[in-house]
N, C-alpha and C positions, 0 to 999 in steps of 0.2 A: 620794660614794656607795660603799657597801661592794660587795664582790665578789658577795655573795648578792643584793643588790638589782639590781645590773647584770645578773646572770644571769637573774633573773626577768624583766627587761625584754625579754630575747632569747628567752624561753621558746618563743614561737610559731616562731621561726626554727629553734631546736633541734629542735622536734617535726617541723617540715616536712622538715628534713634527715634525721632519723632515719627517717621514714616513707618517704621516697624511697629510702634505702639498703635499707629492708626490702623493698620491692616488687621490687628487682633484686639479690638476693643473689648473690655470686660465690664460687667455691671456690678454695682452694689459694693459690699464689703469684702468680697472674696475675689481676688484678682491674681491668681497664681502665676499666669504667663507674664503679666505686667510686672509683678514683683520680681520674677526671674530676670527680666530685662533690666530692671533698675539695679539689682544686685550686680549684674554683669558690667553695667556702666560704671559702678563705683569700685569694682574689683581693682586692687592694686594701689588704691589711695589710702593715706594714713588715717583712716576713719575707724571709729568704734561703731560697728553696725549691729543692730538688733532688729528682729522682725516681730510683728504682733502675734498675739495668741488667739484673739477673737476675730481678727481681721487681717487681711494681707498687707499690713503697713510695713514700712521700712523707716527706721529712725537711725540716723548716722550722726556721730558727734565728732567734730574736728577740734582737737585740743591745740590752742594757740601756743606759740613759742614763749609767751610771758603769761603770768597769772593775771586774771581779770574776770569780768562777768561773762554771761552767755547771751547770745543773740540767736533767735529762731527764724528760719526761713522755711516757708511752706509751699508745697506744690501738691495739688490734688491729681489723682490718676484715673478715676473711673469715667466710664462712658455713659451713654444714654440708650434707652430702648427705642432707637429711631432707625429706620431703614435708609440707608444713605442713597442719594440719588445724583451723586457727582460721577463724573467720568474722569477719574484720576488714576495714574499708575499704581498708587498706593491705596486704593479704595478699600473699604472694610471688607474683609473676607468672611465675616460672620453675619448671617442674615438677621435683620432686625436689630442690629447693634452698631452704634457709630459714635465716634468722638466728635459729637455735634457741638460741644461747648468748649473745645480747645484745651481740654485737660492733658492731651498728649503733648501740646506745646509746653505746658506748665512743668510737666515731668522732665521733658528734655532740658528746659532752661535751668531747672534746679540741679539736675545732674551736671550740667555745665558749670554752674556756680560752685559745686563741690570741687570739681577739677581746678577751677581758677583759684579758689581759696587754699586748696591743698598745696598748690605750687608756691604760695606765699604764706605758708603757715607760720613761719618764724616771725612774721611782722605782726601777728595778732596778739593783742593784749587780752586774751580771753578765749572763749570757746564758741563754736558755731554748731547749732542743732539744725540738721536738715530733716524736715518732716514731710515724708512722702506718704500722702494720705488717700486711702480708698474712701468710697462711700460718701462723697460730698452731695451727690444728687438725691437728697431726701433720706439718707441713711444715717446721718449724724456721725460721719466717720471721725470728725475732729473731736467730738465728744467722747467717742470710744477710745481714741488715742490719748486724750487727756486722762481718762480713767486708767489707762495702762502705763501712765507715767511719762509721756513724751516731754512734758514741761520740766520734769525733773531729770532728764536724761543726762545732763551735763554735771549734775550734782546740785546745782543751785538753779532756781527758776530764772529764766531769761529776763533781761532788763527791757528787752524790746522784741517785737515779733513783726515780720513783714510778709505779706502775701501779695500775689499778682494774678491778674485775670486778663486774658486776651479777649478781644471782641472782634467779630467778623463784619461789623457794620458800625455805624456812628462815628467812629474815629478813623482817620487816615493811618496808613501803616507807620509804625514807629513813634506815634505820639502817645505820651504818657499823661494820665489824668488821675487826680485824686482830690481830696478835700478834707478839711478838719471836720470833726463831729460825725454825725450819721452820714453814711455813704450808701448803705443798702438797707432795705426794709426788713422788718420782722415778717415772717410768713407763717400764718396759722390756717387751720382748716375748720370750716363750719359745715356740720352734716345734719340734715333735716329729713325726717320721715313723717309725711302727713297721712294720718290714718282716718279713713272715711268708711262708707258702706257702699259696696258695689251694686250695680244694677244695669238695666238696659238703657242704652243711650237715648232711646226715644222717650224715656220717662225720667228725666233727671230729678224731678221733684220727689220721686220715690226713693232717691239715693242720697248719699252725702259725698259730693264729688271732691276728691282730694286734688285732682289736677287743676280745677279752676282756682281752689284756694292756694295751691302751691304756686301757680302763676302770679296770683296777687301778692303773694309773699315776696317773689323775686323782684317785682317792680317796686314794691314798698320798701325793700331793703336799699335800693339805689336812691330813692327819695330821702330816706332816713339819713344816708351818709351826707347828702348834699345839704340837708337842713340842720343836721345836728353836730357837724364837725367843722372846725375852722379850716379853711382852705390852706392856710399857711402852716398847718400841721397835718399833712395829707393822710387820708384813709382811702383805700380802694377795696371794694368788695366786688368779686367777679364770680358769678355762678357759672361754672364750667361744665356741669353735668346735671342733667334733669331726666329722670326715668319714671314713666307711668303708664300703665295700660298695655294691652296686647292686641286690641282690635278697635276699629273706628266706632263700632256701636256698642262697646262695653264700657261702662264706667267701672274702674278698678276699685279695689279696696284701699289702696295706698299709692302714694307717689313719693319719690325721693329726689332730693337734689343735694349738690355739694358746692361749696364756694371756697375760694381762696380769699384770705383777708390779709391785707398789707398795711402796716403801720410804722411810724418812726419814733413814737414816744411811748413810755410806760403808761402814762395817763390815758392816752387814746387806746392803747392795746387792752387795758382793763375795761375802758368805757364801751368799746365796740363789742367786746365779748358779752357784756350785760345787755346792750341795746338790741343786738341781733336776736337774742332769745326772747326779749320782750315783744318785739315786732311779730315774730312768727307765732307766739302764743296768743297774742291779741287777735290776730287774723283768724287763727284756728278757732278760737272761742266765738268769734263773730259768725263763723260758718257752722257752728255746732259740731266741730271735729276735734280730734285729739292730735297732738304733735309731739314728737320726740326730737329734741335738739341737743347736739353736743358740740363742743368747741375743742378742737385739738390744737395744742400748743406746738408750734414748729420752731424754726430757727429764730433767735432773737435779732434785734437790730444790730447791724454791723456798724460799730462806732470807732472811728479813728481818733487817737489821741491827738490833740491840737499840735503839740510840739513835734511829735513823730511825723505827722502829715507835713509840717513845714520842713522837717529834715529830709523827707523824701524829695520834696520840690527842690530844695537847695542842692541835694546830691545829684539829681537828674540834670539840673542846669549846669553844674560843674562838670559832669561826665560827658554830656552830649552837646552843650552849648545852648544858648537861649532859643526858645521856640519849640522845643521838643516836650516841654511839660506845661500844663496849664491847670489851674485850680478849677475843678468843676463847680458851676454855680449852684447846682442842686444835686441831691442824692437821686438814686434810681430806685424803682420799686422792686427789682429782683432782690433775692436773698442769698445768703451765704453762711455756711457753717463755720467759716473762720471767725465768725462772730463769737463762738465759744472761746476761741483763743484770746480774742481781744477783750473779753470779759475778765480774763485772768491776768493778762499781760498788756501794758501799754504798747501800741504799735500802729501800723497803718496798712491799708489795703489800697492797691493802686491798679488802674486799668491800663492796658497797652493796646493800641490799635493794631489790628492785624488783618484789616481788610486788603485784599489784593489791589495793587496799584492800578489795575485795569478796570476796577469796579468803582461805582460811586458809593461812598459810605452811607449816604442818605437812603439809598434803595437796595443795597446788597442784602441778601438773606442774612438774618441775624442768628446769633447763637441759639441752638436747639433746632434749628431748621434742617431738614434732610439735605438741603442744598447749601448749607453753610460751608465756606472755604476760608482757610486761614493762611496768611502769607508766611512762608518759611523765613523770609528775610529778617523777621523781627527776633528770631531765636537768639542770635548772638547778643543783641542789645538787651534782651530780657535777662539773659544769664549774666551780662555785665553789670546790670543794675542790681540784681540779687546780690552779687558778690561785693560790689562797691558799698551797698548799704551795710552789710556785716562788717566789712573792713573798716569803713569810716567810723561806724559806731563803736568799734573796739579800739580805735586809735585815738 
């Protein structure tokens, strides 16, 4: 029986696990209920299971029937601080918390892959590391798991690593997409505090207005990006938070804003860090103000190994037939902490369309939306691809 057939046979179990996870979403690095459900799903399988010490991670190693290298499969488990607005029988039961990014599907698919591969353990010429990871949503969970030894869990570092991510829009259900090279952006943070001198709104000349200068900085940053960076090596700077003042007729002492900064190359990542600071300091000086600016380094660029990305494409074509996989023409500006794994191990990250069949992928609510909905029908195919990638890579 093929992996696709075996995965379809466990379809109801995968849906039940996914729905159970969806009703009790947990945030950050500590996911005790999620960890408990994963451990229950793996119970009885021939796995060497360990849990994290600084986070609620689960690492499971499947020893193949013959000696060989190791392959790593990763699924993230954490949710988002989002209040769900869907009318589903398995809607989140925790106020202000939701699996709005589909990590409940990733967890269920990886647990399914563990079952599929365990049933054919004797065929494997090597070992499989199953990496159930908390804290992807801004908490560097992958980095924590690497520090705790997930890459060495089988004894030798894996020769390849694969991650998957569902999307509630953009792709129709069941369509896989990836690409060689950069697939997701680095995500950094730029924090600015403009310091002026407060006063009465009727007499701005007697004050040093930080709001006016801060607004000028925001627009100047956008112009700087369009005039200072090659459009074929994209950079995005988005100011998502701006705070200043408490009343319409009061000029405050300071104003603050925060921006997310997305890049795809090391050169541009270093250049934008320098240029952002130069722009805000120059404008502050022109207004006679002081400014504090800091640049927080976030997730690095997620870079697929060329040969591993090609291997994913070939494997998907062989498993599902032509038309179910396509090479994405360009990366996306989202970020991923699987990038930390791919900095250490050659591998590939692949997207799986999970937009419900009755919705238009072009207009459906996207990941992180309180109205995002993911189609359960993709669970068995995701589990089958996970398992086939490991099986084929070790064969």
